[in-house]
N, C-alpha and C positions, 0 to 999 in steps of 0.2 A: 259418221253423222248422219239422220236422215234427212234428203235436202227434195226431194219428189215421194207425195203419197197419192197412188188415187188410188179409190175405190168402187165399190160398181155392189149397187144397190138392187136387182134386179125389180124384187118382188115391191120395192117402197115408190114404184110410180108407178102412172097406164104406160110409155115406153118399155119395150125391155131392152136397160142398156148393161151391154156384161164386159166383165174382163179386157174381153177377146176383140169388143170394140175400140177400148180404152185405147189400149197397147196399138194399133192400127190407129190411133189416131195422132199417137203418141212416138211413131213408124223413127221420125229423122231426129226424136231430143232422148229417144233407149238409144238405139246409134253409137251417137255421140257421147253418150254419158259410162255404155260399156263399153267403145275401146277407144275412146280416148281423155276417159279420165278413169279414176280405180273405183268406176260404180259396180251395183249391187243389184240383184235378180230377185224376187223375195216373192214369191204368190201362195198365198195362204188358205186354204176351204175345201169344197166338194171336189175328188178326179175327176166326172167329166168336163169342168174344162180342159185339162191341161192337152187337149192335141189342140184343140183350138188354139190354146194361148200358142204353143211353140209351132204355128202354125203364122199366126198373127209376125212374129220373131222373126219368122224367118222371113216372111213376105219383105221389111221392115230393113233386115239384111240386105236382101239380093234387090232389093228398090235404092234403100240410102249407101248400101257400102258398098255396091257393085255388088258383093259374093254370089257363087255361084249356088244353088239351094244344096246342094251334099256340102260348098262349102261350112254354107253360114249352120246346115246343123255340124257337121263339126267346131263349129265354135262356139256355139251351145254346151257342145261334148268337154271344151275344153275349159269354158265360165264355169260349170260342174265341179271339173276338177281342179278347180280353185277355191268352188268357194263363193261362187259369186253371181249361180243362178241356183239358187236354194227353193224347190216344192215341200212344201207344209201341208200335202193335202190328205184328206181322210175318204 
């Protein structure tokens, strides 16, 4: 069941707002959704924001989950293995 959807259309507005900006703003919610609920993270689109997206997620995990950077990166890999962190990029 889809309960939270964030869209970023950077070309449709004067100020460029990208998905990593939404992830940073939703860091606490994303941490809660992925760690205390069986949530999933799915990103569709071009490959260029992938590193910025990962950085925003890692920052949220360290800030709101108290993880070290390495633990946050390991958590992303665990979520990938569980197919709860999926990037459909081109």
